[in-house]
N, C-alpha and C positions, 0 to 999 in steps of 0.2 A: 765741228763734231756733235751730232746732234742724239737725243734720246726720244722716247714714245714721251706723248703729253702727261700719261699717269705719273710720272716720276718728277715731274717739274714743282710740285709743292712740298717736296720732302724738306724738312729741316726750315721751313718759311719763317718762323719765328725765333731761329737760334740767331744770335749776335756773334757767335765764336769766330774770330778770325785764322782758327787753325786749319791748316790744309791737310785733307785727310788721305795721304798718299800711300798706297800699298808697297811700293818699293822702297819706302824710308829705311826699314830695316834690312834691306837686301845689301849684303856687301859686295857681292859680285853675280852676275850673270855669265852661263856657261856660252850662250851665243850671243851675236853681234847683231844691234837693233838699230836700224836706220829709219828716220822719218822721211817720206817722201810726200811732198804736197803736190796734189794735183794741177794740171795745168790750166791755164788761163780758161774758165768755164762762161757760159753764154749768160750767166747770173752775173759774172764778173763784168762782163761787157757791158751788161745792162744797169750795173752799179746798183744792184738790188740784193737784199738778204734771203737767201734760198736754203731754209733749215729744217722744212717740214717734211717728213718723210713720204706723206702721201703725195708729194708734188715732185721732190728732190729725188726720188728713186726713179722717176720716169721721164723727168726734164732736167733742163739746163745741164747737158752735157758739156763737152769740150767744145771751144771754138777751133777754128783751123791753127790760129797761133798757139793755142794751148796744145794742140796735138804735137806740133813741131817741138815745143819746149819739152814735151815728154820724152820725144824720140831723141834730142840731143842728150837730155839728161841720162837716158838709158845707154846710150853710144858710149857716153863718157863713163857710166858705171862699169859697163862691160871692159873698157880699155882698163880702169883701176885694177878689175877682180883679175884679169888674165895676166898683168903685170906682176900682182901680188902673189899669184901661183906661180909664175915662172921664177919669181924670186925665192919661194919657198922651195922649190924644185932644185934651185940652185945652191941652197943652202945659205941664203942671205937672210935678211932681217925682215922681210916684208910679209912672213905666214901670221896666221891669225893667232895673236896672243902669243907667239913664241919667236922662234928663230933666233936665240942669243939674248932676248929681253929678259930683263929682272926686275923685281918688286924693288920697293922703297928699302927694304932691309938687305939686298943684295941676292935674294933667293931667285935662282933661276926659274923662268916660267918655262912649264914644257911646251913644246911645239904642238900646236894643235890643228889637225888637217880640216880643211874647208870642205864641207860634204856637197854645198852648192848653195842656192838662194830660195828662200821661202818667201811668198810673196801674199801680204793679206792687204783686204780691202773692205770698205764699208760698202754697202749697197746702194750707196748715192750713184747717179748716173756719172756724174764728173770724177768720181774715184774709180769706180769699175772700168770705165775709158783710160784712165789713166793706167791703171794696173793692167789691163789687157796689152795696150801699147807697150808696155814695160816686159811684159811677158813674152811678146813675141820677138821683142829685140833681142832678149838674152835667150831665147830658144835658138833664133838663128845664129848665134854667137857661139852656142854649143856648150851653154853653161847649165849645169845641172839644175833641175827645178824641184822643190817637195813635192810641189803639185804641177805636175806637167800639163801645159796648155792652158790653165785656167787658175787664177788667184782664188784664194778661199776668203769668202765673205764673212764679215763679222758684226753685227750691227752696233756692237760696242765701239766701232771705230767712226760712227757718224759724227758729223759735226754737231755742234753744240746747237741745243734748240733755243730760239731768240723768240718765242713767245709771239706777242701781237706785233712785232716788228718784222715778223715772216712777210716776205714780199714788199717790205717797204726800203727806202733808199740805205745803202750800207754806212752812209755817214751816222746811222742810229746804233751802230757797232760802238763808237764811243760813249755813248750816254749809259750802255750796258756796263762796259769795260769802268767808269767813273764809279760806279757803286760797287764793283768787284774789289777795289784796292781797299775798303773798307769791310767788306763783309763777303765772304766767299758760299756763303749758305744762301745770298739773297735770291729771290726768285721773282722778283719785280717784272712786271709786264709779262708775267707766265713764262719767263725765261728759266732754261736748266741752269742750277747753281754750278760755280767753278767747283764745289766739292764732288758733286755728280759727276762732273767730267772728268776729275781727275780720279776717283775712284774707279769707275768703269774702264778707264783706259790703263790705269796702272795695273788693274787686276787682269785685264787682257795680254797684257806684257807678260805676268806670271804664268798664266794658262799656257800661252805660247811657248814659254821656256819649259815648262813642265812636260808639254806634248813633244816638243822636239828633242829633249834630253832623253825620254823614254824612248824615243825612235832609235837614237843613236847609241843607247845602251846604257843611259843614267848619267846624271849631272855629276855624280861624285867620280866619276872615270876621268882620271887626269890627262890621259893621253887618248882621249876619245876624239870623235869627229865632231864639228860644230857647224851650224848654218848661219848665213848671214840673212836677217830677216827684215824685208822691208814692208813698211805699212802707212 
């Protein structure tokens, strides 16, 4: 995931090892969140780092192998979704957060009806193409979508920006990761810090949770509907 260059120098002089995660204090989420990695991209094939929005939003889409990978994942997701829905209708334990399940203290968890699937994506070409294939497969399977026919784009879901390593060999990921272990705020080589990525992505989850909860009647409604969120 990547951010714009203007954010890459935040906290450059900080040596704090604390990870700033907006989800740390959240005890539960109403909706179900799934992380979907894009299929093999042309940048993956070339073994280069592609994290600059000026390039990655127009180039480095999916390879044919990548497109097939996404279709396979989408078909499996559709199968699992339909099986879960059928189990819920039959009164089994496959429903969303319910169907006879209990918490650790024995409290029964109310059955929550899944309203459908909400698909979000960054504006990077490889991510948009992945989301488009997934959207097409789910539509063909008759699965309700929060945003019919088109995934919702959010730039906060971009790949981390890798600064001067952008366009270089992907072996240089490890150079950055080696420093990440000791300082989640470092911006060596102009990269985006780990904390910047965690902060923007965790906030995205909270914002999506809030938007979808308001759509289905409020997050405090214990017997309300929920969305499966893919991003």
